[in-house]
N, C-alpha and C positions, 0 to 999 in steps of 0.2 A: 629583404631583397638579396638575392644571390648574384654575385658578379660572374657566375658561370665560368669560373676557373676550372681547368681540367688537368688531371694528372695522367701521365702516360705510364701504365704498368708500374705504378708506385716508384718511379725513378725520376720523372721530370715534370715540370709544370709548363703547360702550353699557354699561348697568348690568351688574354682575357678579352671578352667582348667589351667595347668601350662605352656602350650605352649606360651602364650603371655608374660610370664615372663622369658622365656629361653634366650631371646636376651638382650644384654646390651643396654637398652634404658630407657628413662624417662617415667614413668606412671603418668597419670593425673586422679586420682580417682574422681569419681562422685557418690554421695549417692543420691538415689531417694526413697522417701517414699510417697505412695499414701494415700490420705485422703478419706476414704470410705463413708463419709456422703452423697455424691451426686451420687456416682456410684462406685461399687467395681471393681477395675481393675484386680483383681486376676483371673487368668485363670487356671482352673483345666483341663489340657489337657488330663488327663485320663478319664474324665467324659464328657467333651464337645469338639466338633470339632472347628476348626478355624472359620468357617462361623458363627456358633452360637455365639462365643465369639465376633467377629467383629460386628455383629448385636447388641448384648447386649451393647457393648462399644459405638457404634454410636447412640444408642437410649437412653443412660443414660443422666441424666440432665447435668452433667459436669464430667470431669475427672480432679480432683484437686490433685496436688502433690507438695511436697517440694523437691527442688533440691539444693544440696550442692556441690560446686566445692572445693575439698580439695587441699591442697598444693601438688605440684609435688613430686613424690617419686622415688628414684633410688635404685637399688640393692646395698646392702652394701657389703663390703669386707668379703669374707668367707660365704656369704649367698647364698644358692642354690635357684633354681626357686620356689620350693614348699614353702620354708620359706618366700621368698619375696612375693609370692602370698598370703600367710596367713597373713603377716603383712599388706598388702594393704587391704585385706578383713576385718581385725580387725578394721582398721581405718574407713572404710566405715560403718561397723556395729555400731561402737561407735557413729559416727556422726549422723546416722539415728535412733539411739535408738533401734537397732535391735539386736537379739541374734546372736552371732558368732558361727556357728555350724561347727564342724570338721566332715562333712558328705557329701558324694558325692551323690547328688540327682539323678544322672543317675542310681544308683543302684536300684531305684524303678522300672525301666523298663528292666534292664539287668539281665540275669541269672548269679548267682554267680557261679564261677568256683568250680567244685567238689574238686579240690586240696585245695582250700582255706577253704572250709567247713570242709574237713577232718582235716586240720591243726588246726582249731579252736576247733573241737570236741576232738582231741587228747590233746590239751592244757587244755581244760575244764575237761576232764577225769582225767588228772594228778592232777589238783587242787582238784577235789573231792576225789581222792585217797590219797592225801597228798604227792604225789611224786614230786611235782614241787619245785625246788629250786628257791630262789630269783634271782639267776643269769640267769635262764631260761626265766624270764619275759622280759628281754631286748633283747633277741634273736629274738623276733617276730617283724619284721619291720612294719608289717601291723597295729599293735596296738600302735606303739610308738606315743607319743604326740609330736606335732611339737612346743610346747611351752617350750623353754629351761629354762625360769625362773621358771616355775612350777616344772620341773624336778629337778632343783637345790634346791628348797625349800623342795621337797620330800626327797632328799638325805641328807640335812643338818638340823638336828632337832633343831639347835639353832636359825634358822630363824623363823620369825613369819609366821603364817598361814594366 
């Protein structure tokens, strides 16, 4: 089973789908990074169709990539599927020298729900008007960072940045 991790132009790793991480099983992460010197394996599916991409790949001089098989990973106690997926994604990004993005690449093709846009507009307007309390920032689950260590550093000024 593939976790459906996605790389952006061989530079960054986007958010994984959480479904593969919902079940209690061992995940065997694999990091793959393409070497663009002989042929660029990146497919901009918004710009080029599958046939064009396949022809370009089959006619390139070579498709060279580095593949790293990382140690098996299991869901830790108290860790939900999203946290587990983010931990696996971070390990893959680190091994491949890629940027670990907390961004869902599917949003580039999907219409954002009006309710979500309105919620963000309301929050932003409160910030502009100075009406937002610090306690209101944590109420927005859509913007919460999935990195508890960073949250801890932000709350405790005695820890190093």
